[in-house]
N, C-alpha and C positions, 0 to 999 in steps of 0.2 A: 555578448552573452547579455541575457537579461537581468535585470537586475544588479548586475556587476559579479553577481557570486555562483558557486557550485552548491549543490550540484545541480545538472540540466540532463534532460532528456530531451534529444532530436529526433522528430518523426516523420519522415516525409517531407524532411525540409523545414518545418517547422519547430520552433523551441520551445519547452514547457521547463520553467524553472520553480523553484523552492520544493523541498523534499516530500510535506505533504499533497500537495500537488500532483506529483510526478507517483508516488503511490496510489491517489485515488482513482490518478489515467489508468496506472497496470492493471488494477484490483478490476476495474468496469472491462476492461478491454480483454480481461482473460478471464472473465464471468465468476470472479472472488469477491465480489463485492456485496454481494447476499441476490436472494432472487424477490423476496421483498423490501418493502419498505425502511419495515424495522431491522430485519440483516444487514439494511444498506449503513441505517444507522449505527448499530453494532460496530461495522467495520470503520466507520468512519469515527467511533471511540475510542477505537483499538489505536485508531492513525494519530488522533489527538492524544491519546495518553501517552506513547510512545515520545512524541513531540513534547511534550511536556516533562518528561521522563530526563529529555535532550538537553533540557531548557533549565534544569534545577531542580523540578519541580516532582513530587513524590507522586505516585500512580502506579493503582494493581489492575490487574484484572485477572481471568480466569481463562483459560485459552481451553479447550478440548481438540484444536483438529493443529495438525501442524503440514504445510504447506510447502510443496518441496517442485524443483524444477530438473527436470529430468533431460541431461544433456541429448541424450541417446535418441528420443524421442521428440525432442525440441517443444516439450510440452509443461504445462502446472500439473500438480497432483494435490489432491486432499486426503490428508490422511485423519482418520476421526479415531478419537481415544476412547 
């Protein structure tokens, strides 16, 4: 186990550790990281904000999209408000 900590994600026999790295990997893999460099930065901002919140710092942002995973189709979907 890398860094001796959870969470870890195993992909094709390779291990990725750290929640932010896993989140960014999955976002890129499922095309949720943004279509432009600016949108990618916004996605990173949200991941970093969540990490800050989990570490006791305050952070807030407005999200106008909801992402969900459909078990039947095995796909992620994005709903924009």
